[in-house]
py3Dmol code that shows the C-alpha trace and the ligand (Angstrom):
import py3Dmol

protein = """\
ATOM      1  CA  MET A   1     -21.226   3.033  -7.952  1.00  0.00           C
ATOM      2  CA  ARG A   2     -18.503   0.852  -9.533  1.00  0.00           C
ATOM      3  CA  PRO A   3     -15.339  -0.583  -7.968  1.00  0.00           C
ATOM      4  CA  VAL A   4     -12.235   1.326  -8.671  1.00  0.00           C
ATOM      5  CA  THR A   5     -10.096  -0.468 -11.069  1.00  0.00           C
ATOM      6  CA  ASP A   6      -6.240  -0.539 -11.633  1.00  0.00           C
ATOM      7  CA  ARG A   7      -3.852  -1.616 -14.098  1.00  0.00           C
ATOM      8  CA  ASP A   8      -4.040  -5.268 -12.953  1.00  0.00           C
ATOM      9  CA  SER A   9      -7.872  -5.568 -12.267  1.00  0.00           C
ATOM     10  CA  ALA A  10      -9.334  -3.560 -15.036  1.00  0.00           C
ATOM     11  CA  GLN A  11      -9.317  -6.514 -17.569  1.00  0.00           C
ATOM     12  CA  TRP A  12     -10.644  -8.787 -15.073  1.00  0.00           C
ATOM     13  CA  TRP A  13     -13.825  -6.541 -14.453  1.00  0.00           C
ATOM     14  CA  GLU A  14     -14.032  -6.262 -18.101  1.00  0.00           C
ATOM     15  CA  ARG A  15     -14.612 -10.038 -18.310  1.00  0.00           C
ATOM     16  CA  VAL A  16     -16.926 -10.069 -15.464  1.00  0.00           C
ATOM     17  CA  ALA A  17     -19.070  -7.609 -17.228  1.00  0.00           C
ATOM     18  CA  GLY A  18     -18.980 -10.199 -20.141  1.00  0.00           C
ATOM     19  CA  HIS A  19     -19.960 -12.842 -17.755  1.00  0.00           C
ATOM     20  CA  GLU A  20     -16.693 -14.705 -18.243  1.00  0.00           C
ATOM     21  CA  PHE A  21     -15.464 -16.526 -15.154  1.00  0.00           C
ATOM     22  CA  VAL A  22     -11.686 -16.389 -15.490  1.00  0.00           C
ATOM     23  CA  VAL A  23      -8.382 -16.326 -13.457  1.00  0.00           C
ATOM     24  CA  GLN A  24      -4.808 -15.546 -14.899  1.00  0.00           C
ATOM     25  CA  ARG A  25      -2.659 -18.334 -16.118  1.00  0.00           C
ATOM     26  CA  CYS A  26       0.950 -17.990 -16.243  1.00  0.00           C
ATOM     27  CA  ASP A  27       2.308 -18.688 -19.777  1.00  0.00           C
ATOM     28  CA  SER A  28       5.741 -19.910 -18.181  1.00  0.00           C
ATOM     29  CA  CYS A  29       4.857 -22.187 -15.348  1.00  0.00           C
ATOM     30  CA  GLY A  30       1.118 -22.453 -15.586  1.00  0.00           C
ATOM     31  CA  THR A  31       0.160 -21.156 -12.016  1.00  0.00           C
ATOM     32  CA  LEU A  32      -3.442 -19.968 -11.806  1.00  0.00           C
ATOM     33  CA  ARG A  33      -3.791 -16.643  -9.859  1.00  0.00           C
ATOM     34  CA  PHE A  34      -6.407 -14.304  -8.579  1.00  0.00           C
ATOM     35  CA  PRO A  35      -6.778 -11.495  -8.015  1.00  0.00           C
ATOM     36  CA  ALA A  36      -4.865 -10.286 -11.328  1.00  0.00           C
ATOM     37  CA  ARG A  37      -1.263  -9.321 -11.058  1.00  0.00           C
ATOM     38  CA  ALA A  38       1.201  -8.161 -13.496  1.00  0.00           C
ATOM     39  CA  TYR A  39       3.871 -10.784 -12.376  1.00  0.00           C
ATOM     40  CA  CYS A  40       3.589 -14.509 -11.600  1.00  0.00           C
ATOM     41  CA  HIS A  41       4.534 -14.937  -7.730  1.00  0.00           C
ATOM     42  CA  ARG A  42       6.147 -18.257  -8.628  1.00  0.00           C
ATOM     43  CA  CYS A  43       8.473 -17.708 -11.640  1.00  0.00           C
ATOM     44  CA  ARG A  44       8.324 -13.861 -11.969  1.00  0.00           C
ATOM     45  CA  THR A  45       7.459 -13.993 -15.634  1.00  0.00           C
ATOM     46  CA  ASP A  46       4.964 -11.174 -16.948  1.00  0.00           C
ATOM     47  CA  ARG A  47       3.476 -13.294 -19.759  1.00  0.00           C
ATOM     48  CA  TRP A  48       0.008 -14.668 -19.038  1.00  0.00           C
ATOM     49  CA  HIS A  49      -3.483 -15.217 -20.441  1.00  0.00           C
ATOM     50  CA  TRP A  50      -6.980 -15.432 -19.110  1.00  0.00           C
ATOM     51  CA  GLN A  51      -8.014 -18.857 -18.396  1.00  0.00           C
ATOM     52  CA  PRO A  52     -11.738 -19.733 -18.102  1.00  0.00           C
ATOM     53  CA  ILE A  53     -12.451 -22.184 -15.206  1.00  0.00           C
ATOM     54  CA  ALA A  54     -15.641 -23.721 -13.641  1.00  0.00           C
ATOM     55  CA  PRO A  55     -17.388 -21.184 -11.495  1.00  0.00           C
ATOM     56  CA  THR A  56     -17.389 -23.426  -8.551  1.00  0.00           C
ATOM     57  CA  GLY A  57     -15.594 -23.757  -5.267  1.00  0.00           C
ATOM     58  CA  ARG A  58     -16.125 -24.233  -1.549  1.00  0.00           C
ATOM     59  CA  VAL A  59     -16.903 -21.604   1.086  1.00  0.00           C
ATOM     60  CA  GLU A  60     -13.839 -20.721   2.978  1.00  0.00           C
ATOM     61  CA  SER A  61     -14.888 -17.850   5.218  1.00  0.00           C
ATOM     62  CA  TRP A  62     -17.131 -15.025   5.396  1.00  0.00           C
ATOM     63  CA  ILE A  63     -18.141 -11.695   7.090  1.00  0.00           C
ATOM     64  CA  VAL A  64     -21.468 -10.097   7.975  1.00  0.00           C
ATOM     65  CA  SER A  65     -21.153  -6.507   6.714  1.00  0.00           C
ATOM     66  CA  HIS A  66     -23.285  -3.828   8.693  1.00  0.00           C
ATOM     67  CA  GLN A  67     -21.846  -0.987   6.660  1.00  0.00           C
ATOM     68  CA  PRO A  68     -23.711   0.181   3.381  1.00  0.00           C
ATOM     69  CA  PHE A  69     -20.583   0.391   1.199  1.00  0.00           C
ATOM     70  CA  LEU A  70     -22.690   0.342  -1.818  1.00  0.00           C
ATOM     71  CA  PRO A  71     -25.835   2.596  -2.586  1.00  0.00           C
ATOM     72  CA  GLY A  72     -28.897   0.353  -2.306  1.00  0.00           C
ATOM     73  CA  ALA A  73     -27.268  -2.342  -0.444  1.00  0.00           C
ATOM     74  CA  THR A  74     -29.397  -3.634   2.237  1.00  0.00           C
ATOM     75  CA  GLU A  75     -27.318  -4.283   5.431  1.00  0.00           C
ATOM     76  CA  PRO A  76     -26.440  -6.595   6.882  1.00  0.00           C
ATOM     77  CA  TYR A  77     -25.022  -8.515   4.036  1.00  0.00           C
ATOM     78  CA  VAL A  78     -22.780 -11.299   3.855  1.00  0.00           C
ATOM     79  CA  VAL A  79     -19.562 -11.427   1.880  1.00  0.00           C
ATOM     80  CA  VAL A  80     -17.946 -14.841   1.348  1.00  0.00           C
ATOM     81  CA  THR A  81     -14.523 -16.036   0.312  1.00  0.00           C
ATOM     82  CA  VAL A  82     -14.568 -19.037  -1.960  1.00  0.00           C
ATOM     83  CA  ARG A  83     -11.604 -21.455  -2.674  1.00  0.00           C
ATOM     84  CA  LEU A  84     -11.935 -22.225  -6.387  1.00  0.00           C
ATOM     85  CA  SER A  85     -12.488 -25.953  -7.342  1.00  0.00           C
ATOM     86  CA  GLN A  86     -10.254 -25.725 -10.581  1.00  0.00           C
ATOM     87  CA  ALA A  87      -7.763 -23.332  -9.024  1.00  0.00           C
ATOM     88  CA  PRO A  88      -7.230 -24.423  -5.517  1.00  0.00           C
ATOM     89  CA  GLU A  89      -4.605 -21.667  -4.697  1.00  0.00           C
ATOM     90  CA  CYS A  90      -7.224 -19.022  -5.738  1.00  0.00           C
ATOM     91  CA  VAL A  91      -9.761 -17.564  -3.288  1.00  0.00           C
ATOM     92  CA  MET A  92     -12.353 -15.316  -4.741  1.00  0.00           C
ATOM     93  CA  TYR A  93     -14.709 -13.026  -2.828  1.00  0.00           C
ATOM     94  CA  GLY A  94     -18.478 -12.029  -3.593  1.00  0.00           C
ATOM     95  CA  ASN A  95     -21.667 -11.353  -2.021  1.00  0.00           C
ATOM     96  CA  TRP A  96     -23.585 -14.511  -0.610  1.00  0.00           C
ATOM     97  CA  ALA A  97     -26.745 -14.450  -2.801  1.00  0.00           C
ATOM     98  CA  VAL A  98     -29.106 -16.382  -0.544  1.00  0.00           C
ATOM     99  CA  PRO A  99     -30.796 -15.719   2.758  1.00  0.00           C
ATOM    100  CA  GLU A 100     -29.576 -18.822   4.509  1.00  0.00           C
ATOM    101  CA  PRO A 101     -26.218 -18.479   6.081  1.00  0.00           C
ATOM    102  CA  PRO A 102     -23.051 -19.780   4.405  1.00  0.00           C
ATOM    103  CA  VAL A 103     -21.352 -22.875   5.958  1.00  0.00           C
ATOM    104  CA  ALA A 104     -17.653 -23.437   5.799  1.00  0.00           C
ATOM    105  CA  GLY A 105     -16.689 -26.045   3.373  1.00  0.00           C
ATOM    106  CA  ARG A 106     -19.847 -25.909   1.439  1.00  0.00           C
ATOM    107  CA  PRO A 107     -19.792 -26.283  -2.419  1.00  0.00           C
ATOM    108  CA  ALA A 108     -20.813 -23.014  -3.828  1.00  0.00           C
ATOM    109  CA  ARG A 109     -21.498 -21.760  -7.529  1.00  0.00           C
ATOM    110  CA  ALA A 110     -20.726 -18.168  -8.890  1.00  0.00           C
ATOM    111  CA  VAL A 111     -23.703 -16.235 -10.519  1.00  0.00           C
ATOM    112  CA  PHE A 112     -23.259 -12.971 -12.436  1.00  0.00           C
ATOM    113  CA  THR A 113     -25.386 -10.159 -11.054  1.00  0.00           C
ATOM    114  CA  VAL A 114     -25.932  -7.430 -13.668  1.00  0.00           C
ATOM    115  CA  VAL A 115     -25.616  -4.108 -11.451  1.00  0.00           C
ATOM    116  CA  GLU A 116     -25.986  -1.883 -14.593  1.00  0.00           C
ATOM    117  CA  GLU A 117     -25.162  -1.562 -18.300  1.00  0.00           C
ATOM    118  CA  GLY A 118     -21.570  -2.752 -18.735  1.00  0.00           C
ATOM    119  CA  PHE A 119     -21.118  -3.659 -14.906  1.00  0.00           C
ATOM    120  CA  SER A 120     -21.666  -7.035 -13.238  1.00  0.00           C
ATOM    121  CA  LEU A 121     -20.560  -8.530  -9.943  1.00  0.00           C
ATOM    122  CA  ILE A 122     -19.881 -12.191  -9.107  1.00  0.00           C
ATOM    123  CA  ASN A 123     -21.855 -13.376  -6.376  1.00  0.00           C
ATOM    124  CA  TRP A 124     -22.080 -16.826  -4.720  1.00  0.00           C
ATOM    125  CA  ARG A 125     -24.888 -19.282  -3.872  1.00  0.00           C
ATOM    126  CA  PRO A 126     -24.930 -22.769  -2.659  1.00  0.00           C
ATOM    127  CA  LEU A 127     -24.131 -25.450  -5.320  1.00  0.00           C
ATOM    128  CA  GLU A 128     -27.300 -27.593  -5.694  1.00  0.00           C
TER     129      GLU A 128
END
"""
ligand_1 = """\
1
ZN
Zn 4.913 -18.573 -13.446
"""
view = py3Dmol.view(width=600, height=400)
view.addModel(protein, "pdb")
view.setStyle({"model": 0}, {"cartoon": {"style": "trace"}})
view.addModel(ligand_1, "xyz")
view.setStyle({"model": 1}, {"stick": {}})
view.zoomTo()
view.show()
């Protein structure tokens, strides 16, 4: 089962499949943004490109899911939001990939998890 993509997210998922860690960068004002949007929320321009950034950040928050949204998922599982170190306005989500519970403010690193051919997820683990 794959996420349903839309006009704005499809290219981002393609990059995740290629294990590229990117956010959008506005060509006009330089604002970094995630999730992908057609227009810059700062200057309203529609010109942008993908910007590779470090796959690191700090745990902002998390939930413990007891619902098996994905086939094969073993619940409960933890979904974290991580504020990106090189794009502090951006908060990215993903599964917490280690058994120990997340801690708010803890440095974390993204890891790509191959789910199937052509489809990967970004998960997070503590930054050593
Ligand atoms: Zn802009």
